[in-house]
C-alpha positions as CSV (number, residue, x, y, z in Angstrom):
1,M,-29.7,-21.8,-5.5
2,K,-26.6,-21.3,-4.0
3,M,-24.2,-18.9,-4.3
4,S,-20.6,-19.7,-5.9
5,R,-17.4,-19.2,-4.0
6,S,-16.2,-16.4,-6.2
7,K,-19.6,-14.5,-6.4
8,R,-19.4,-15.2,-2.3
9,I,-16.0,-13.1,-2.0
10,E,-16.8,-10.6,-4.5
11,E,-20.0,-10.2,-2.0
12,I,-17.9,-10.0,1.1
13,A,-15.1,-8.3,-0.3
14,V,-17.2,-5.2,-1.6
15,T,-19.1,-5.3,1.7
16,L,-16.4,-5.0,3.8
17,T,-15.1,-2.4,1.8
18,E,-18.2,-0.3,1.8
19,Q,-17.5,-0.3,5.7
20,L,-15.2,3.0,5.7
21,S,-12.2,2.2,8.2
22,I,-9.4,4.0,7.7
23,A,-6.5,3.8,9.9
24,E,-6.5,5.5,13.5
25,T,-10.1,6.5,13.2
26,A,-13.6,4.9,14.9
27,G,-14.1,3.2,11.2
28,E,-11.9,0.4,12.4
29,I,-14.2,-0.4,14.9
30,D,-17.2,-0.3,12.6
31,A,-15.0,-2.6,10.0
32,A,-14.5,-5.1,13.1
33,N,-18.2,-5.0,13.7
34,K,-19.1,-5.7,10.1
35,M,-16.7,-8.7,10.0
36,H,-18.2,-10.1,13.3
37,E,-21.5,-9.9,11.9
38,I,-20.9,-11.8,9.0
39,F,-19.4,-14.5,10.7
40,S,-22.2,-14.3,13.1
41,E,-24.4,-15.7,10.2
42,M,-22.2,-18.7,9.6
43,T,-23.7,-22.0,10.2
44,Y,-20.6,-22.9,12.9
45,Y,-20.7,-19.6,14.6
46,R,-24.9,-19.8,14.8
47,N,-23.9,-23.1,16.4
48,N,-20.5,-22.3,18.1
49,P,-20.7,-18.4,19.0
50,Q,-18.4,-18.9,21.8
51,D,-15.4,-19.5,19.1
52,L,-16.2,-16.0,18.0
53,R,-15.1,-13.0,19.9
54,F,-13.5,-9.6,19.7
55,I,-9.8,-8.9,21.2
56,D,-9.9,-5.1,22.5
57,V,-6.4,-3.2,21.7
58,K,-4.9,-2.9,25.0
59,G,-4.9,0.8,25.9
60,D,-6.2,2.2,23.0
61,K,-7.8,5.7,23.2
62,L,-10.2,5.1,20.6
63,G,-11.4,1.5,21.7
64,R,-10.1,-0.3,18.5
65,K,-10.9,-4.2,18.7
66,S,-9.9,-7.3,16.0
67,V,-11.8,-10.4,15.4
68,M,-10.9,-13.8,15.9
69,A,-12.9,-16.8,14.7
70,L,-11.6,-20.2,15.9
71,M,-13.0,-23.1,13.7
72,R,-12.9,-26.6,15.1
73,G,-12.8,-29.9,12.7
74,K,-15.4,-32.5,13.7
75,K,-14.2,-35.0,11.6
76,S,-11.5,-36.2,14.0
77,D,-9.7,-34.7,17.5
78,S,-6.6,-33.3,15.4
79,R,-4.8,-30.8,17.2
80,K,-3.0,-29.2,14.0
81,T,-4.3,-25.7,13.4
82,V,-3.3,-23.2,10.5
83,V,-3.6,-19.4,12.2
84,M,-4.6,-16.8,9.4
85,I,-4.4,-13.1,9.4
86,G,-6.1,-10.2,7.4
87,H,-6.2,-6.4,8.2
88,I,-9.3,-4.6,8.6
89,D,-7.8,-1.1,8.1
90,T,-6.9,0.9,5.1
91,V,-5.1,4.1,4.1
92,G,-7.0,7.5,4.0
93,T,-9.0,8.5,1.2
94,S,-7.9,12.4,0.6
95,D,-5.9,11.6,-2.5
96,Y,-9.5,10.7,-4.3
97,G,-10.2,14.5,-4.8
98,S,-13.7,15.1,-6.2
99,L,-14.4,11.2,-5.8
100,K,-13.8,11.0,-2.4
101,E,-17.3,9.8,-1.3
102,Y,-17.1,7.0,-3.9
103,A,-14.0,5.7,-2.9
104,H,-15.3,2.9,-0.6
105,R,-18.2,2.0,-3.0
106,P,-16.6,-0.1,-5.5
107,Y,-19.2,-0.6,-8.1
108,E,-20.0,3.1,-8.0
109,L,-16.2,4.4,-8.0
110,T,-15.3,1.9,-11.2
111,E,-18.3,3.6,-13.2
112,K,-17.1,7.4,-12.3
113,F,-13.7,6.6,-13.1
114,R,-15.2,6.2,-16.7
115,E,-15.8,10.0,-16.6
116,I,-12.3,11.2,-15.7
117,E,-9.2,11.2,-17.6
118,L,-7.0,8.2,-16.2
119,P,-3.1,7.2,-16.8
120,E,-3.1,4.8,-20.2
121,E,-2.6,1.4,-18.3
122,V,-5.6,2.4,-15.4
123,R,-8.1,3.1,-18.1
124,K,-7.0,-0.1,-20.4
125,D,-7.4,-2.1,-16.9
126,L,-10.8,0.0,-16.6
127,E,-12.3,-0.7,-20.0
128,S,-11.1,-4.8,-20.0
129,G,-14.2,-5.0,-17.3
130,E,-11.5,-7.3,-15.4
131,Y,-10.9,-4.9,-13.0
132,L,-12.6,-3.7,-9.5
133,F,-11.5,-0.3,-8.0
134,G,-12.1,0.9,-4.0
135,R,-10.0,2.0,-1.2
136,G,-9.1,-1.0,0.4
137,L,-10.5,-3.5,-1.8
138,F,-6.9,-4.3,-2.9
139,D,-5.4,-3.4,0.4
140,M,-6.6,-6.1,1.7
141,K,-10.5,-6.9,1.8
142,T,-10.4,-9.0,-0.8
143,G,-7.7,-11.0,1.0
144,D,-9.9,-10.9,4.1
145,A,-13.0,-11.9,1.8
146,I,-11.1,-14.8,0.7
147,L,-10.4,-16.2,3.9
148,M,-13.9,-15.9,5.4
149,A,-15.6,-17.1,2.3
150,V,-13.1,-20.2,2.6
151,M,-14.1,-20.8,6.3
152,E,-17.8,-20.1,5.6
153,E,-17.9,-23.1,3.1
154,I,-15.9,-25.4,5.4
155,S,-18.3,-24.4,8.0
156,E,-21.2,-25.8,5.8
157,D,-19.3,-29.5,6.2
158,I,-17.8,-29.3,9.4
159,E,-18.5,-32.8,10.2
160,N,-15.9,-33.7,7.4
161,F,-13.3,-31.3,8.2
162,S,-9.8,-32.3,10.0
163,G,-7.7,-29.9,12.4
164,N,-8.4,-26.3,13.2
165,L,-8.5,-22.7,11.7
166,I,-8.1,-19.6,13.6
167,F,-9.0,-16.3,12.0
168,C,-7.6,-12.6,13.2
169,G,-9.4,-9.9,11.6
170,V,-6.7,-7.1,12.9
171,C,-7.0,-3.5,13.0
172,D,-4.2,-0.9,13.1
173,E,-2.2,-2.8,10.3
174,E,-1.9,0.6,8.3
175,A,-0.4,2.4,11.6
176,N,1.3,0.9,14.5
177,S,0.2,-3.1,14.3
178,G,-1.9,-2.7,17.3
179,G,-4.2,-5.5,16.5
180,M,-1.8,-8.2,15.9
181,L,0.2,-7.3,18.9
182,S,-2.7,-7.3,20.8
183,C,-3.7,-10.9,19.1
184,V,-0.3,-12.5,19.8
185,P,-0.8,-13.2,23.3
186,E,-4.3,-14.5,22.7
187,L,-2.9,-16.9,20.2
188,V,-0.4,-18.4,22.9
189,K,-2.7,-18.6,25.7
190,L,-5.1,-20.5,23.2
191,Q,-2.3,-22.4,22.0
192,E,-1.4,-23.6,25.8
193,E,-5.2,-24.3,26.7
194,E,-6.2,-25.9,23.7
195,G,-3.1,-27.6,23.2
196,F,-3.2,-26.8,19.5
197,E,-0.5,-27.7,17.2
198,Y,0.4,-24.2,14.8
199,T,1.4,-25.6,11.7
200,A,2.0,-22.0,9.8
201,L,0.6,-18.3,10.0
202,L,-0.8,-17.5,6.8
203,D,-1.7,-13.9,5.5
204,T,-3.8,-13.1,2.3
205,D,-2.4,-9.2,2.1
206,Y,-2.3,-8.2,-1.5
207,M,0.1,-9.3,-4.4
208,T,1.0,-7.3,-7.7
209,S,3.8,-7.3,-10.2
210,E,7.1,-6.8,-9.1
211,Y,8.3,-5.1,-12.4
212,E,7.0,-3.5,-15.6
213,G,5.8,-6.2,-17.9
214,D,5.8,-9.0,-15.1
215,E,3.1,-11.8,-15.7
216,N,3.9,-14.0,-12.9
217,K,1.4,-14.3,-9.5
218,Y,3.2,-14.9,-6.5
219,V,3.1,-17.0,-3.3
220,Y,5.3,-15.7,-0.3
221,I,7.1,-18.2,1.8
222,G,8.5,-15.7,4.8
223,T,8.6,-12.1,5.3
224,V,11.1,-9.1,4.7
225,G,11.9,-7.5,8.2
226,K,12.1,-3.6,9.0
227,L,14.2,-1.8,11.4
228,M,14.7,2.3,11.8
229,P,18.2,3.1,12.2
230,S,18.4,6.4,13.3
231,F,20.8,9.1,14.2
232,F,21.0,12.1,16.7
233,I,23.9,14.4,15.7
234,V,25.3,17.1,17.8
235,G,27.0,19.8,16.1
236,K,28.5,23.0,17.6
237,E,26.5,26.0,17.6
238,T,27.9,29.5,16.2
239,H,26.8,32.7,14.8
240,V,26.6,32.7,11.0
241,G,28.8,35.6,10.9
242,E,31.4,33.0,12.7
243,S,30.4,30.2,10.2
244,F,33.7,28.1,10.9
245,K,33.8,28.3,14.5
246,G,30.6,25.7,14.5
247,L,30.0,22.5,13.0
248,D,26.6,22.1,11.4
249,P,24.4,18.7,12.2
250,N,23.0,19.2,9.2
251,Q,26.1,19.2,7.0
252,I,26.5,15.7,8.9
253,S,23.2,14.5,8.2
254,A,23.4,15.4,5.1
255,A,26.4,13.4,4.7
256,I,24.9,10.2,6.2
257,V,22.3,10.3,4.1
258,N,24.3,10.5,1.1
259,R,26.2,7.3,2.6
260,V,23.2,5.3,3.3
261,N,20.1,6.3,1.3
262,L,19.7,3.8,-1.7
263,N,23.1,2.2,-1.3
264,V,23.2,-1.7,-2.4
265,E,25.9,-2.6,0.1
266,Y,23.1,-2.3,2.6
267,C,20.9,-5.1,0.9
268,D,20.8,-8.6,2.0
269,V,20.6,-11.4,-0.7
270,A,19.3,-14.9,0.4
271,E,18.7,-17.6,-2.2
272,G,19.0,-15.0,-4.7
273,E,16.5,-12.4,-3.5
274,V,17.3,-9.0,-2.8
275,S,16.1,-6.8,0.2
276,L,15.7,-3.1,-1.1
277,P,18.2,-0.5,0.1
278,P,17.5,1.8,2.9
279,I,15.6,4.8,2.3
280,T,15.1,8.4,4.7
281,L,12.0,8.6,6.3
282,K,12.9,11.6,8.3
283,N,15.5,13.9,8.3
284,K,15.3,17.4,10.0
285,D,17.3,19.6,12.7
286,L,16.2,20.2,15.7
287,K,16.4,24.3,16.2
288,P,12.9,25.6,17.3
289,E,12.9,29.1,15.8
290,Y,14.7,31.5,13.4
291,S,18.1,33.2,14.4
292,C,21.1,33.7,13.0
293,Q,22.3,30.7,15.1
294,I,23.2,27.7,12.9
295,A,21.2,24.5,14.5
296,K,22.7,22.4,17.6
297,T,21.2,19.4,16.9
298,A,19.4,17.2,14.0
299,Y,18.4,13.7,13.5
300,L,17.1,11.4,10.8
301,Y,16.2,7.5,10.3
302,F,15.7,5.2,7.4
303,N,13.7,2.4,6.5
304,Y,16.0,-0.7,6.3
305,A,14.6,-3.8,4.9
306,T,15.9,-7.0,5.9
307,H,16.0,-11.0,5.0
308,T,18.8,-12.0,7.2
309,S,20.7,-8.9,9.1
310,T,19.7,-8.7,12.2
311,P,19.5,-5.7,14.6
312,D,22.8,-6.1,16.2
313,E,24.6,-6.3,12.8
314,V,22.8,-3.7,11.7
315,M,24.2,-1.3,14.4
316,L,27.4,-2.1,13.4
317,K,26.7,-1.3,9.9
318,M,25.3,1.9,10.6
319,K,27.9,3.3,13.4
320,K,30.6,2.7,10.5
321,A,28.5,4.7,8.0
322,A,27.9,7.3,10.7
323,L,31.9,7.7,11.4
324,D,32.8,7.6,7.7
325,S,30.2,10.4,7.0
326,F,31.1,12.4,10.0
327,Q,34.8,12.2,9.1
328,S,34.2,13.0,5.8
329,V,32.7,16.2,6.7
330,V,35.6,16.9,8.9
331,D,38.0,16.4,6.2
332,S,36.0,18.8,3.7
333,L,35.6,21.5,6.3
334,N,39.2,21.3,7.2
335,S,39.7,21.6,3.3
336,Q,37.4,24.3,2.6
337,Y,38.9,26.4,5.8
338,E,42.2,26.2,4.7
339,A,41.2,27.7,1.0
340,Y,39.4,30.4,2.8
341,C,42.2,31.5,4.9
342,T,44.3,31.9,2.1
343,M,41.7,33.3,0.0
344,A,41.3,35.9,2.9
345,S,45.3,36.1,3.5
346,R,44.7,34.7,6.9
347,D,46.9,32.5,9.6
348,H,45.1,28.7,8.9
349,K,44.7,26.3,11.9
350,K,43.4,23.1,11.7
351,L,39.7,22.7,12.9
352,P,39.0,21.1,16.4
353,W,36.2,18.6,15.5
354,E,36.8,15.1,15.8
355,A,34.4,12.5,14.5
356,R,32.8,10.3,17.3
357,V,30.1,7.5,17.4
358,F,28.6,6.0,20.0
359,S,25.3,3.6,20.1
360,Y,22.6,4.6,22.5
361,E,23.5,1.9,24.6
362,E,27.2,3.2,24.9
363,L,25.5,6.9,25.4
364,Y,23.3,5.5,28.4
365,N,26.6,3.7,29.8
366,L,28.9,6.9,29.8
367,V,26.0,8.8,31.3
368,K,25.5,6.1,34.0
369,Q,28.7,5.9,35.0
370,E,28.7,9.7,35.9
371,L,25.4,9.5,37.6
372,G,24.7,6.0,38.5
373,E,21.3,5.5,39.7
374,E,20.1,9.0,39.5
375,L,20.2,8.6,35.5
376,D,17.5,6.0,35.9
377,E,15.4,7.8,38.3
378,K,15.7,10.9,36.1
379,L,14.7,9.2,33.0
380,S,11.9,6.9,34.1
381,S,10.3,10.4,35.1
382,Y,11.1,12.0,31.9
383,I,9.5,8.8,30.3
384,D,6.3,9.3,32.6
385,T,6.2,12.8,31.4
386,L,6.1,11.8,27.9
387,I,3.8,9.3,27.7
388,E,1.3,11.8,28.3
389,K,2.3,14.2,25.7
390,E,-0.1,13.5,22.9
391,E,1.5,15.6,20.4
392,F,4.4,13.5,20.4
393,D,3.8,10.2,18.2
394,T,6.1,7.1,19.1
395,R,8.9,8.2,16.8
396,D,9.3,11.5,18.4
397,K,9.2,9.9,22.2
398,T,12.1,8.0,21.4
399,M,14.1,10.6,19.9
400,K,12.9,12.8,22.5
401,I,14.7,10.0,25.1
402,V,18.2,10.3,23.4
403,E,17.7,13.8,23.6
404,F,17.5,13.8,27.2
405,V,20.2,11.2,27.9
406,H,22.7,13.3,26.3
407,S,21.5,16.2,28.3
408,L,22.5,14.9,31.0
409,W,26.0,14.2,29.9
410,S,28.9,16.3,31.1
411,D,30.6,15.7,27.6
412,R,29.6,19.0,25.1
413,N,31.7,18.1,22.0
414,P,29.8,17.2,18.6
415,A,29.1,13.4,18.4
416,V,26.4,11.1,16.7
417,I,24.4,8.6,18.3
418,V,22.9,5.8,16.6
419,Y,19.9,3.9,17.6
420,F,16.5,2.4,16.8
421,T,13.3,4.1,16.4
422,P,10.2,2.2,16.6
423,P,8.3,0.0,14.8
424,Y,10.4,-3.3,14.9
425,Y,9.0,-6.2,12.2
426,P,11.5,-9.0,12.4
427,H,12.0,-10.9,9.1
428,V,11.0,-15.0,8.5
429,Y,13.5,-16.6,6.7
430,V,12.0,-20.0,5.9
431,E,14.9,-22.3,5.0
432,G,13.3,-25.6,5.4
433,K,15.6,-26.4,8.9
434,T,12.7,-27.1,10.8
435,E,10.3,-29.7,10.4
436,K,7.2,-26.6,10.4
437,E,9.1,-25.0,7.8
438,K,9.5,-28.4,5.8
439,K,5.8,-28.9,5.9
440,L,5.0,-25.5,4.8
441,L,7.3,-25.6,1.7
442,E,5.8,-28.8,0.6
443,A,2.1,-27.6,1.4
444,V,3.1,-24.4,-0.6
445,A,4.6,-26.5,-3.6
446,D,2.1,-29.1,-4.2
447,A,-0.9,-26.2,-3.9
448,V,1.0,-24.3,-6.7
449,E,1.6,-27.2,-9.2
450,N,-1.9,-28.5,-8.8
451,T,-3.7,-25.4,-9.0
452,E,-5.1,-25.9,-13.2
453,T,-4.6,-22.2,-14.0
454,D,-3.9,-20.4,-17.3
455,Y,-1.8,-18.0,-14.5
456,K,2.1,-18.7,-14.4
457,L,2.3,-19.2,-10.2
458,V,5.7,-18.8,-8.8
459,Y,6.3,-19.1,-5.2
460,K,9.1,-17.1,-3.7
461,K,10.9,-16.0,-0.1
462,F,10.1,-13.2,1.6
463,F,6.6,-11.6,1.3
464,P,8.5,-8.0,0.1
465,Y,5.7,-5.8,1.9
466,I,5.8,-4.7,5.7
467,S,3.4,-6.8,7.2
468,D,1.9,-8.5,10.3
469,L,3.4,-11.5,9.3
470,S,6.9,-10.2,10.9
471,Y,4.9,-11.0,14.2
472,G,4.3,-14.6,14.1
473,S,8.1,-15.0,15.1
474,A,11.0,-13.6,16.8
475,P,14.9,-14.4,17.5
476,K,15.8,-16.3,20.2
477,D,19.5,-15.4,20.4
478,P,19.8,-13.2,23.3
479,V,22.0,-10.7,21.5
480,I,19.8,-10.3,19.0
481,I,17.3,-9.3,21.3
482,A,19.5,-7.5,23.4
483,G,20.6,-5.2,20.3
484,I,17.1,-3.9,19.8
485,K,16.3,-3.9,23.2
486,N,19.4,-1.8,24.6
487,N,19.3,0.6,21.4
488,M,15.5,1.6,21.3
489,P,15.2,4.1,23.8
490,G,12.1,3.4,25.6
491,F,11.5,0.2,25.0
492,G,8.9,-1.5,27.1
493,R,7.5,2.2,28.0
494,T,6.7,4.6,25.0
495,Y,7.1,1.2,22.7
496,D,6.6,-2.4,22.9
497,I,5.8,-5.7,21.5
498,P,5.4,-9.1,22.9
499,L,8.7,-10.7,21.8
500,E,8.4,-13.4,24.5
501,D,5.0,-14.7,23.1
502,M,6.6,-14.1,19.5
503,Q,8.9,-16.5,20.3
504,K,6.7,-18.8,21.9
505,L,4.6,-18.8,18.4
506,D,7.7,-19.0,16.4
507,L,5.6,-19.8,13.5
508,P,6.8,-20.0,9.6
509,V,4.7,-17.6,7.5
510,L,3.4,-17.1,3.8
511,D,1.0,-14.8,2.1
512,I,-0.7,-16.0,-0.5
513,G,-2.9,-12.5,-1.8
514,S,-5.3,-11.2,-4.2
515,F,-3.8,-9.8,-7.6
516,G,-4.2,-6.0,-8.1
517,K,-2.6,-2.8,-8.5
518,D,-1.8,0.8,-7.5
519,A,-2.1,0.0,-3.6
520,H,-2.4,3.4,-1.6
521,K,-2.9,5.2,-4.7
522,F,-6.6,6.4,-5.6
523,T,-6.2,4.1,-8.7
524,E,-6.0,0.9,-6.2
525,R,-7.7,-2.3,-7.8
526,I,-8.2,-5.9,-8.2
527,E,-7.8,-7.9,-10.7
528,K,-11.3,-10.1,-10.4
529,R,-10.5,-13.5,-12.2
530,Y,-7.3,-14.2,-10.0
531,S,-8.8,-12.6,-6.9
532,F,-12.0,-14.4,-6.9
533,E,-10.8,-17.8,-8.4
534,V,-7.3,-18.7,-8.2
535,A,-6.2,-17.3,-5.1
536,P,-9.1,-18.9,-3.1
537,E,-8.2,-22.5,-4.8
538,L,-4.4,-21.6,-3.3
539,V,-5.6,-20.5,0.0
540,E,-7.4,-23.8,0.3
541,R,-5.1,-26.2,-1.3
542,T,-2.3,-24.9,1.1
543,I,-4.8,-25.0,4.2
544,K,-5.5,-28.7,3.7
545,N,-2.2,-29.5,2.9
546,L,-0.8,-28.3,6.2
547,L,-3.5,-29.6,8.7
548,K,-2.7,-33.3,6.9
């Protein structure tokens, strides 16, 4: 007897989850092999093995790879093609404590949870029998299983299917998106060689409640973007016994955090949907040792979500924030110093500090004026040495480049340098302005309206979580591209994304995910009925609508 689709999705999801694939480990390779194995058993790929292959992550020291599965409909010679993605990696399992060995074994873990103390909501979901637990089951191996099971069904009746499907099971999504960034050029190459007409980029990453008591189940059209505005702060060192003779970069850093962190002034609003405000991801000084000298330099960076703001616009906002913050520190120090002099019966003289803020591009140009071509030679050589230093990650290397360029400048006075730290995820705003966007909006609206269910289905703009959907498109305005390239030190060397290929894809994007709770927590779980029954129907209807 043929297994129902919902049971098959559960089977594939559990099989994929049982293959532990923590980001930046060799487990990702095993997961890719397991996914490839499941595809290989499908009727279509037994008959067309050439349409299933691995895509290596370029220059990856672990040798990680993604899976690309092409499926060509036989009913007609349609060039219309839906591109689909899902990631195969997960976050780690240390949060499971004594249950760590069960973290990737959903059935056993779910039973083990009956033996331990759990938060009230988690206990309620467990006892309902409607949820299944496991690391990666929710984020996002059930989503992978949905796409694979839908493709498997289509495979069984490929003679009556019009259009084409391409699925990329990508590695490294939870870290640096190396899988997706390796697949993008291959998708462009395939499009050019086959003459495919790509219609949209569909992801099945997870979906959850947006607020307490939220009963909606969401389909998202478009995706949030991400920038990481960063601040390299140069103060003035001094002995702590002469504290007013120095300028503490940590004080400027604190003022910037106070000005920017969770400030809704920096939220984007589009069609009533609001991006989250920036939040600090890193904040530290760069003093390497303990001594009674204050730090000379510090740096920090923020996660900055975008719906409409472009890199050049964010740069202007962050330069102003830095200048305002710097000036507030100068004003405060002068006020405190005057009060101190009065208390100590000393003569008061205004402190010499001046608030100065530069973008990295401005700093580079100022140093270039002094050194000419010598700057580029020194910078290239320095980046060569940085690339070899495994103790520094991509973000550290970017900061080190700013520090190096500043060290070559003859001006030693305090300043703040504003730049962008990798990674860069462009937002994708599907407004309905192009024919592709209109068709996607219509396809999703039809799928939502014609899927019979007792769940409340809602479609919204902007998938709210950072994902590989961002790489299905890229801005084409040269000003926007220059805004990111010229202010992200090391772009093209220590960090790179295939912007030109992303521009060629130029795809509207959407996410139709499984429903669950607590992604990246040890109580990560999926709600089975929606995830195994309703989400797959939405996915199938949307795909077929896009291929009409």
